[in-house]
C-alpha positions, 0 to 999 in steps of 0.5 A: 651860104644858104642854098636853098630853102627845105618847105616841111608841111604839118603832115610831112613829119618824116625823117624820109620825106623827099625834101629832106632826102634831096636836101643839103644839111650843110647850106640848106634851110628848113622852113616850118610855118604855124599859120592862120590859113592852114588852122581856118581854111575849114574850122578844123577840130581844135584836137586836129590843130593841136596834134599837128602843132605839137608835132610840128615843134617836136619835128623840128626840134628833132631836126635841129638836133640831128644838124638841120638849121631849122626857120620856124614860125610859131602862130603867135610870133608878131612877124608871121604873115599867117601863110605858107607862101608868106613865110616862104616869102619872107625866108627867102628875103631874109637868107637872100635865096628864091629856091625852095624845095618841097614835097609835093603836099596832099592838097590841089589847094596848096600845090596851086599856091606853090606852083603860083608863088613868085620862087623858084619852087621844086616839088618832089613827088611824096614817096611815103607812098607805095604807088607813085602817081605813074604807078596808079595811073599806069594801073588805072589805064585802059579800065573800065572800072577802077575797084580798090580790091584789083589794085590791092592785089597789086599793092600785095605783090609789090610789098610783099605783105602776106604773100607766100610767094606769088600767092596770098598767104592763107589762099585768099586775098580777102577775108572780109566775110569773116569781118562783120561781126556784130557788136559783141557783148564785151570789149576787152580792149580798154582803147588806144594808148594815151599820152600825158601832154607834156611842157610842149604840148601844154603850151601848144594847147593853150594856144589853140585854145586861145586862137581856136576856142570856137571851132567845133570840137573839144580840146582837152583832155588831149591825149594824142602821141605828138612824136615818133617814139610815142605813135611806134608805142601806141602801135605797139600797143594796138598790135599787142593789145587789140589786133587779134579781135581788130578783124571780127568786131572792125564794122561794129559800134556800140553807144558806150564804147567808142574804140572797140579795138581799133588802131586809131593810128591813121592821125599819126600815119598821116602827118608822118610820125609813122610809116605805112609799111611799117605799121604794115610789117608790124600787123604781119609779124603778129600773125607770122608769130601767132599773136594774131589772125589772119583775118585780123591782119590782113583786114588792117593791111588792106585799109593801109596798102589797099584802101589808103593808097586807092583813094589817094590814087583816085584823088590825083588821078581825077584832078582839082575839081574832084572835091567839088563834084556833085554827081546826084544833084544834091544841095539841102544844107547841113543839118545843125545836129552835124555840129552837135544839136539836139537830134532824136537819132541816137546813132547820129547822137553818138557818132557826132558826140565822139567826133566832137570829144575825140576827133575821131570816129571809125570808117563805119560810123563815118560811112554808114552813119553820117555818111549814110544819112548825109546821101539818104537825105540829099545833103550837099556834098561840098558841105558834108565834105568839109564837115569830114575835113573839119572834124577828123584829126586824121583828115587831109583832103587827098584821103578825105575828098574820095572817101566822103565825095565817092565813097560816101556821097556817090558824088563822083558818079560812080568813080569809085563805088559801083553803088551807093553805100545807102541802107536802112536802119535794119544795117545799123541795127545789126551792127550796134546797140544804138537802136536798142535806147533811141527814140525812134525804132528800126522795127517801124516802117512808117507811122509815128516813131518810125526809123528816118532811115527807113523812110529815107532809104526808100525816098532815096531810091524812089527819087534817083530811079532813073539813075540806078534801077538798072544797076545789076547790084541794086535790082532787088532793092527796086523790085521789093520796092515795086512790090509794096502796095501803092498806097504804102509807097505813097505814106513813105514818100510823104513821111520821108518828105515831112521829116525832110522839111521839118529838118530843114526848118531847124525842128528836132528830129 
């Protein structure tokens, strides 16, 4: 006699997911479903879809081997209703039950759908995170500013990671000042571990090609890990071969090297193949064993128990309207070069090219290249946010929206960032080799061949002066602008306007 249905979503592929822990293997039925609704509410990258579907199929097989009864809907099943709620209703009818046990989804869209379903749905909080909703709310209560650094210290204390009793290992909480080296002349790491598709993955690739072949992004070659064992191998590979230099060059960019010393394990963490604390402890062990320096290990761990936990807390604290915010009133349409059309800006071109081919770009490419340009040029936050959600394999709304709406675009009005993350071409030049072979000249501020980032930087500051001129962290920028000759300021603004007009008209820029 079936007692309940146990819903497992495509980003909940963990043995210790809350719904499984609360379920009864002898009487409950696990429901997993590949549905068009989830693959197409934004045009997800084919590699992202393939990663999730292949990992789902393997996880379902793993659950069956462990003794669970699994009702699995493949995408091309003729009876598939093509929505999560529809499949729950179909399975409920099959088994004569109305009770559903589910782990809280990471998107308000799905939470609302489950709450409105004509079923008795019990949502368990996703306890794969260090900070519960209650813990984050308690930390945030009464604070004028919700800055990640202070939250991160609480996470260090709670997990005991990189701690020596009550003090941070090495005497400092944060080694960021050591982690901002420009691009190296040589990268000794060959990149993340690659996996040859097996029969299950090949079947999924054929299916994704048939159903989502018109989506932006190259499906093949496909080399992601698709089960827990492979993901653990990918983690071990990173810790041994890349972690020692990860910290030094985590912000660097190279036009002919897409990965440098990055881990590329966030997709595996975010869909459940790797446990976040397992990942952090592997890095900590490398430091304690003398195999990686503390600046690298601390910087890596901070991204997981600091930033990752923090943005998830912000997403749920701020509520369902958060992804739709537009605090700066930006409304310019996303240019076609975000979808692979030609642009003369090499930094944008390279970031989009590798996004199209890998479903991956590292955090500085996302923040200071594509994100920086989107903010400087006043692109519509929702269009930009949907693009990030669609094109990256690790993107789910709980992590994507705060990173884009908050950190990249300042569209949340300063909930996350104390100032907009804007820069001229100088920053990109310092941290990359893009500018050396770009059609534009980063050293040129105005005139023929001037770097668009240089023009748009001042244009952004000028049009938002009322909002930011009194920001303590931006005063020097405005004083520099004010010291410029009036004629030069007029030239900068008029050339920026001309650039934006050409971009809006679809001209090559």
